[in-house]
N, C-alpha and C positions, 0 to 999 in steps of 0.2 A: 467379458468386460467386466462381470461382476467380481471375478477373481482377481483382475488388475486393480479394480475400484479398492477392493478390500486389503490389497497390498499398500496401495497407495496411503490408506488410512493408518495402518501398522507403521510405515515408515516415518509419517509426520509424527505420531505419538511417540515413537522410539526416539526422534531427535529432541522432542520436546522434555521428554522425562529426564535424562541426565543433567539439563540445563536448569531443570526446576530444583534438582537436588543440590546443585551449586550454587543456586540463589539463596539457599537457606542459611549457610554460615555468612555469606556475602550481605545477608538482608536487601537483596536487589532483585524485585520481581520484573523491574525494568529490563532485565537481560532478555525478557521475551520479545521485546521489540527489537534486539540485535539478531535474532534469528528468525524473524518474522519471515524475510524473503527465503531463508533456507527451509522453513517449514512448508513452503510452497514449492521450491524446485526440487527439494528431494524426492517427494513421491513422484513428480513428472519425469525425473530421470529412472526412477524405479519401473515407471510404465515404458519408457524408450528401451530400458534394458531387456525389460520381459517381453518384448513383443517385436515386430519388424516395421519401424518407423518409415512412411513414405515421404517424398519430398515436402508436402505439406506439413506433416507433423515435425519433421527436422526444421522447417523454416521457424513454426511456432516454438520449437524448444530453443532456437538461437535467440529469438526474441525474449523468451521468457528469461531465459540465463543471462542475457545482457542485462535486464532489468534487475534480477536478482542479486547480481555481483555489485552492480553500482549501488543500489540500495543498501547492501550489507556494509560495503565499504564507508558509504556516507554515514550512516547511523552509527557504525562502530568509531569511526573518527569524531563525529559530533558528541557523542555521549561518554568519549574516555576520559576518565578522571572526575566525571560529575557525581557520581554516585547514583542513588535510586532517583529517577523522574518524579516530579512532584505529583504527578497524576497517581502514581501508584503508592507514593507516601501516603495521600488521601486514602486511598483504599485501605491500607495497613491501619490507619488511625481508626476508621469506621468499624473494621472486622477485628480488631484488639489483637490479643496475644495468639490467637487461633489462626492468624492469617497465613503464616508459612505452609501450613498443611491446606488450607483453603486455596491459596494461590494454586495449588495443583490442578483443580478443576476450574476456578474462576478465571485463570489467567492461562496458565501454559495448555492445559487441556482444551480449553475452549479455543484459544488461537490455533493449536493443532488442527481441531475439526474444520474451523473456518478456512484455514490456509487449505486443507484438503479440497474443500469446496472450490475454492479459488482455482484450482489447477484443473477443473473439470473441462474447460474447452478443449485441451491437449487430448484428455482421455477420449472425449467424444470424437475427435479427429482420427486417432487410434482404430476408433471401433469401426469407421467409416472411411476406408481408404478409396480415395477418386482422383481423378486429375486435377491439376491446379486450374482454377479458373478466375474469372474477373472479380468476383467477389472476395476470393483471395489476396490479390493484389491491393484491393481497396482495404481489406481489413489488416494487411500487413504494414501499409502505409499508415494507417490511423494509429496502430500499435507502435510504430517506429516514431512518429511524430509525437506521441504521448510521451514516450521515453525521453526524447529530446527536451519537450517542454519541461517535463518533471526535473531533468538534470539541470537545465539552465536555471531553473528556479531556484532549486536548491543551492545552486552555485552563487547565485545573487545574494540569497539570502545570508549565506555563510560568509560572503565578503562583507556584507552589511555589519554583520555582527563583529568581524575582526576589527573593522573601520573605528575611527574616532566618532562619537555621535553624543548628543546631549541627552539627558536622563528623560526617559519615558519617549525617545524618539521611535517613530513607526517607519517601517521599510515600506515605501511606496515608489519605489523606481523600477525601471525594467518592467517586466512581466507584472511585478507586483502592484504596477500604476493601473493594471486593466483587470485584476482579478486580486482579490485579498488571499486567494489560495490557489495560486495557479500550478503548485506541485501536487495538489490533490486533482486538479482537472487533468493534468498529464497521467496522473495515475489511471484514473477511470477511462481515459482514452485507450490506454495500454489493453485493459481487460475486454473493453467494447470490440476493439480491433481483434483480439483472439476469439472472442466469441463470434465474429462474423465468419472468421476462419472455420471454425466448429460448424457453422450452419452451410457453409459452402461444402462442406465433406459430407453431411448426413442430412441436409434440410430438416424438414420438422423432426425428423427422428433424433436429431441432436438439440433441439431446441431445450431440453432439459439443462444443457450445460450454459446457458444464459443465466441461470441462478449465480454463476459467478460475476459477471459483471453488474447484474442488478443488485446482488448482495455488496459489491466493493461500492459501489455508488451510495447505496443506503448508509453503508458504514462512514464512508468519507463525508457525507452530507449530515447525516443526523445523530450518528452516535459516536465515534472514536475521532471525529475529524474537526469540521467546521463548527457544530454546535459545543463540543467540548471545549475546544481552544478557545471559543469567544465568549465563553459564559462569564467570565470576569475579567476579560482583557482590557475593556473599557475603564474598569476601575484602577487597574493597575498602570494603564497609559492613556490618559484622558484624551489624547490626541487621536486615539484609534476611532472615536465617535465621528469625527469629521471626516477621517479616512473611510470608514465604512459607509458614510452617508453618500459618497461619491463613486465608490467603487464596487463593482460587481463582487458577489461572494464567492462564485465558483467560475462559471463561463466566462473567459476573458472578453472584454466588452469596453469600448471607449469610456474613459471616466466622464460622470455627470459634471457639469460646470457648477462653479460656486465652492465655496469653502476653501481653507489655506492648506497648502502642500505641508505636511508634516515633516519638521527637520530632523 
């Protein structure tokens, strides 16, 4: 398994390195976002190529690839023609002229390592082949439901952005009426579902692979997701304060009464 793990890390880094080189003349470190799902999927495909996947691993691989392809297409279309994302522009300003080289390890290298960790549930399942069990069905259903929620939330947000709306309007329709970040909730469900399937394969011997859903949940809630996106959004869109007061931040939940709907 250590050999497979090392192979996966090398594959993830090998994908990240040329994209980092491309980002230098383009001055666009947010290319890392476009390849995020590929950084996760590529090592997992390498694991499957170098081993003999059982039905559980093949099911996990199918779910992961469906997630990766959808997200890559969505982010690619969303970011097309918009240049470097403002989060990366802020990083570029903070780090000065040397940011191009620093982004090799601050952005691309770091994301390659994190993506490698995210794929650990499939690695654990491959290391512990066993017949499918009830926990696999539960995990697969959770992952599939998470994928559906994430896709629907992204589609609803994309439609909102394309439509006519007043300046400073806040998306508070559909799934977004129940959660301020339903796409992130769906994302977390994908990895917890795959984590359960890894546990079904190896029991406590595979518990180390839960570092994947734990890490993803922390990133989504505390690092690159909810906290980062909401740190200044109320200043840019005052209606967001009312929306936040009545709407769950993460887990979908009926909105609290009171407050005006944002138009």
